[in-house]
N, C-alpha and C positions, 0 to 999 in steps of 0.2 A: 438129492437135497435141492429144494427150491426155497428161496427167501423172498418175501414180498410184504406188502402192506394192504390191509383189507380195503382201504379207500382208493387204491390204485391198481386194481386187478387188470386194467387195460394194458398195463406195462408188461404183462406176462401172457401174450396171446397164445402161447403154446401150452398153457395150463390145461390138463385134461378136464373136460366139461364136468364130470362127476365131482372132481375136487373143487372146481370153481363154484359149482352149485352149493356144495357144503359150506364153503367159506362165505358165500353170499347169504346163506341161511343164517349162519351165526351173526354176521354183520347186521342183518335186518331184524333179528329176533332176540338177541341176547345183549344185556346191558348190565350195569352195576347193580341193578335191582333184581336180576334173575336169581331165583333161589339156587343154592348149591345143589348139585346132584347130577344124575345121568338122564339124558334125553335121547329119544330115537328120532332120527330124520326119516329113515326108511329101513327096510330089513337088512341092508348092508352097511348102513352108516349110523353111528351114534356119537354123542359127545358128552363130555363131563365138564361142568363148571366147578371150579375149586378156588379156594383162597389158600395160598401157600406162603411159606417163608423160604427165602433163598438159603443156601448153605455154602460153605467153603467148597470149592471145586475139589480140594484134596480129600474131603470127607465123603465124596460120592463116587459111585462106579458108573461107567457108561452102560447103556442099555441098547438092546435092539429087539426087533420084533420079526416074526416070520409071516404072519397072516395079514396084519393090519398096517396100513399107511397111517402115520401119525401126522396130524396137522395141529401144531401148537400155536395158539393165538393168545397174545398178551392183551388183556383188557385194561388193566390198571397197573402202573408201576413199570419196572424194567427188570429183566433177568439176563444173566449170562447163560449162554448155551455153548457147550463145548461139543465138538464133533471131530471125527477122524475119518480120513479117506482110506484107512487101512481096513482089511477084511475084519468082519465082526468076530471071527472065530479065533481070537486070541485066548488067553487063559480064562475059561468060564468060571465065575465065582458062584453063580446061582442060576440054574436052568429051570425056568417055569414056563417054557414055550408051550408045552402041551396043555396045561391047565389055564394059563393066564396070558399067553402070547407075549412073554417077556423073558429075556435072559440078561444077566448082568455079567460083565467081563472086567478083567483087570484093565486099568487105564493104559492105553498104548503110549509109546514114547513120543509119537507125533500126534499131538492134540491141539486143536485151534479153538479159541474162544471168540465169540461175537456177542454183541448186546442186542437183545430184542426189546424194543420200546412198545408203548401202548399202540395197538392196532397193527403191529408187525406180526407176521406169521412165518413159520418155517415148516416145510413138509419134509418128513423123513420117510423114505421108502423102506420096505422090509430089508433087513440086513445092514442098514446104515447105522453106525454107532453114533449115539448122542447122549449127552449128559445135560439135562435141563436143570433149572432152578439153581444156577450157580450165582453166588454173590459177585457183585461188581466192585472191584477195588477192595475186596475183603470186607465190605460193608453189608451185613445181613439186612434184608428188607422184606416187606410184605408185598405180595402181588396177587392179582386175580387173573385167572387165565381159563381158557377153554382148550381142551384136547379133544380133537375130532378123530375118530377111528373109522377108517374106510377099508372095507374088505378088499384086498388086492384083486380078488377074483371078479369083482363087479366092474372093473375098468375095461 
């Protein structure tokens, strides 16, 4: 997991170039007026622009991916994101890895929450548990975000 801000990529000199390029593409081409939907950057990288509502962390299950790196970028608003350093293979609740590259698992006992504000991003590598769209201080809110998917095989 890597956390940063799209306006300060220079603070992460070890960021793989493909991931940096994807973040810069979003920073330079996506804004509050970009229509919702899916967009291709190249054959290995795409992103989705969405408007969402946060939810109570207790109402959500952590997820992980096998093939794609997730780069979650908050455009407007703020969201809580929970993560765990424990292995992703706790009790699987729903396995859609083959068809959709996502599996949901039971929330592990050790889970940490942080807040991502506008222009913040977090990168989750395959196998890293994460629970996005969590309400902050139990207050539900609207946010606009981008989720970039990078095929792990292109790094």
